C-alpha angles and dihedrals in degrees: 000000000000130000129201120214119194103162119080089012138340115270144144117225132195121227091268092056098255118136116249121218109243132149107274094223087049089057088046091055087048092054091044094052094044087059094047116094091223095043088224140084138182118262089241091055090051091049091052090048092054103034107014100239133061094222133129093275093052092049091050089050090049093051090053090048093049091052092051091048093051092051092048092048092051091052091050093045093231128105103210093164131033120205129202129174091270109022147036120214144169114271108170108350123197116291094239136014141168087250090083094119092063094072104025122103123230095252122111135052107341097209091052089052093046093050091050092050092048091052091047100046096044087086124062118262113249091351115193098009114160100222120121100182115129088218090058091050092049091048093048091049089053089051091051086055089050093050092048093049091051091048094048093048092052092042094054093049093048094044088058091055102035113125113137124068093251093052092045089050090053094048088050091052094047092048091051089051091052090044088057093051098039114018093173094063104117092192090061089048089057093049091050095047092048089055091042093051091050087063092050093246100120090052089049090056092047090051090051092051091048092051091051092047091049090050090052092046095048091046092053096042092058095056131075093218093062089114088065091064112094118240120245141110118281120247090236095059115102092240090052131183125285088251090051093051094053104121116246121188110236115180106201106221117197112199109190118218123214087214091069100049115133096020119136093243127111106211094173088060089051089057088053092050091051091049091051089046092058088047086056094051088049089205107097133045125227109215123213097325095190096050088051090053094051093047091048092055090049088061096235118159118256096235095049092048104042105031091108087079121071094216117027135154127189122208107205120191129186128183117212138172122245132173093261092048141278118339129201115211115196131179134175116221127198100225093204095061101015085234120151107231100173135019135171140174115214124192110219095211128190101302123114117283090247094052092046092052094050095046092047095046092052091051096047094045092053092043097048094045089059094043097050094044090052091049092049091048090054092049092048093050094051097035095111096036114045090167089063090051089053091052090051091052092047088052091053091050092052090052093059091059093070104212128119095243092050091049089053090049089050090054092053092052093046094048088055091050091048092055087078089061128339096213097075103124100202091054094046090051090048089055090053090053092054089059098044091047091048088052088054095048092048092051096248095296099140117051090188089071089065091046088056092046092051093046093053091046090055092049088052091052091047089052096051120001091177098067129069102237102090096040089052094055094042087052090054092048090051089052092057090047088055091242090137100169093049092047092052092046092053094044092047087056091046091052092046089054095047110025117187094028105138095202094054091047090050092051089049089053091053090051091051089049094055089043084064093251099121096156093058089040090056093050093050096044090050087055089052091049091048088054092048112032092181087060122187116248090251089066091052093044090054090048092049094051092045089051093046093051088051089056093252096130098161091051089051090056091047092057091047089051088059093056122109091218107026092178087084088070099041091122094052091042091053092048093046094051089047094051088050089055096250098129095165092056091044090052092056090061093044091056091046091053089053090047093051093042114019091179093053108140114198096198092050093046094049088051092063097042099115100219109148099213131051096229090066094052088046095058091046091047091049093053094048091049091051091048089058105248086139137354098243137005121205113236098243130134117260093200 
């Protein structure tokens, strides 16, 4: 017995499963004729299939191939193909093949047929065949269409009858396979959404959109400047904007991790759930999911693999083991630049695998939709002026350096970027950040800096009320104005609009810290640090102050020790060492503060520290007193 396999590679197998040597183009002729209704073709047609032209060279190549095939068939004792002067036809084809569907009627159990089709079509037809003929490519594409048609026909019939969990799961798997081949098929969208809705997932997304819309509406209704905010649907609403609904190709790349082997966690099913989630959003297109998975396992770089698409993103996921349980690391990569634009670590906890998958898929879909929309908005804005985009990026880099001269340089770059159009929300919000950070670094000496920060934050919100940037900067401005409830409200909205963004989570933590909720602040800032292991010093500063005000002085010093520029935390270092009884070490930081800023005035500085409750100022004051900043501090409120 012999068996021909055409999906996932072209090969001839013996009855015991061993591969049989046979000319590859001979097997291609065999597959071609097995799919032809007449089981025969002219020699000229075969020559065109294999070499593209029925010329003298092709006929010579065919004669050589025929000779090799005859020799090999004689050795095997089986004549698969018969050759005449004018034609090639099947003689005794292999007993079995994976081309069974081509000659099988539609009778019989529909779910058994669908299952067989799914198992067959999961692999690529004639994968890796070395044939460069245009005739071959056109024929293979026609076969792809034939396969898709057979799968859709069986899928539609099965979807109408699916009731039990096993049948629904099979329909879901088949629909995802079709979705990967033909993302534009609206019938498949409807099937997927029906299955998705049966699990409650679509309703969950709608609730999320409703909650976010309510947050936005509530926020706007409470403020007199609501009229300044431009009208328009938010990107996160299910109906979406025209920009939001622009289709973006997103190969989902699953990179397996050897660390996670043996875990009771089905990462492949998670990819399926995410694909269905994007289908539910109806805003982003998943491109060729199965090809992406194969490429990922081959270890090819994203840029080299996906640069044939103008706009592509790759979601990479790795499962690993940690002391406190399995951990899923996910990151979104812009294939054009190989830049990581979103990353998150998610603990899988102790819930059931199905519950984990659903919760994680929901979170990832919502996070990625926002991140990709924001990226596309940025590209669209700077499409005609790449130089302005470089200015914007340069401004962002200067902001990260946290010095007054660098913040002023950042403003210069951002102002140049805004000359191409003053309505670009990310640049406006970055301008706001330069002013608020300068206010912090100059110890709150110039109230006009906060006025500028709030003005630019409001301009960013007016430009785009559906992205997080403006709310984030407004929230930080309210922190420094000691409007703690307003700051938390704005940052809560920013985090809802852009979940998984480490920077926004870190700012939310800082707002909680100044609202005298250091325990919540520490939990949140640790989440931000986990998402961004190369954490900016501002994250570590927030963690150190939260630890200090909770009485965890050694932990505060540990966070400071991880900072790239620990001088930013000299005051909290001095206070922590003093509270631990190390006056000499505390004195070193006191002297360094005065060397860095000879005009530093402790009383004035404490008066602008925006802690909401007095106990938090008291513990800070006590540490500074013990450190030796001054001999005595009157017990008066700094509110």
